N, C-alpha and C positions, 0 to 999 in steps of 0.2 A: 265304815260303820254299817253299811248295808249287809255285809257278810255276817257280822255279829248279830244283827237283827234277824236275819234269815235263820241262823243257827238257833237263836232263842225261840223263834216261832216253831221251828221243827221240834226242838226240845219239848215245848209245851204240848204239841200234838202227841208226841210219843209218850210223854209221862202222864198226861191227863186223859188220853183217849186210847192209844194203842196198848199201853201197859197198865191201865187203871182198871183192873178186873178183881181187885181184892177189896172187900168191904173195909173201910178205913175208920169209921166213926169219927170223922173229922170235927164233929161238933163237941167232942170230949177233948179238952185241952190236954195234950200229953199222952193221948192214947197210942197204943202200940201201932195200930193201923195208920194213924195220922203220921207217925214217924216213918213207917214204911213208905208211905206216899211221898213224904219229904225226901227220903233217901233216893227214891226213883228220880225225882226232879233234880236233885243235886248231882246224882251220878251222870245223868244225861247232859246236864249243863256243863259239867267238867269235861266229859268225853267229847262234846262237840266244840267247845271253845278252845281246848288245848291245841287244836290245829290252827287257830287264828290269832292267838294272843300269847304274850309272855306269861309264864306260870303265875307270877304275883297277881296279874290282872285276872287270870282265870279263877284263882282262889277268891279274889275280891268279888268278882261277878257271881260266883257260885254261892258265896255266903249271903250276899245281898239278896239274890234270887230266893234262896232257901228261907231266909228270915221273912221277907215280904210275902212270898207265896204261902208259907205255912199260916201266917196270921190272916191273910185274906180268905183262905179256905176255911179257917176256924170261924171267923166272923160270919161269913156267908152261911156256912153249915149250921151254926148256932141259931141264926135268925130263922132259917128255913125249918129247922128241926123243932123249934119252940112254937111255931105258929102254923095254923091250918090255912095256908094261902091257897088261892085258886091257882090253877095251872098257869094262867096268864101271868099272875103276879110272880110265881116261881120262875117263869121264863125270863121276866124282866130282871129279877134279882140275879139269876144265873148269867144273863147277858151282861149286866153291869159288872159282875165279878170277872167275867172274861175280859171286858174292856180294861178293867184295872190291871189285870195280869199283863195285857199287851202294852199298856202305858208304862208298866214297870220295866218291861224289856226295852222300851225306848230310853228310859232313864238309865238303865244299866249300860246300854250301848253308848250313850252319851258319856257316861263316866269313864268307861274303859277305853274309849277312842279319842278322848279329848286331848 
């Protein structure tokens, strides 16, 4: 399970930070940019997990991650975009969003290694 968690954490860093340089308009449901961001996440998820799990579990993990990640990003972005929050409040919202992503990875690791 620890290897799967590490792979998912690395995936998150790569997709959300190292390769997240394209404006995505994640607050617009179904925007082209949000789907590009989703594709980056799902590609890295598949690419890293394929070395650790059988194909059916890799596909399951990739789709669970994609579905949850997309909707967490949409909700967070919609809330932040619609409101004029202070920097501190934006940091809290973003931190909570990151916590939910990490907890998603714990759930996925549990599902595919159970």
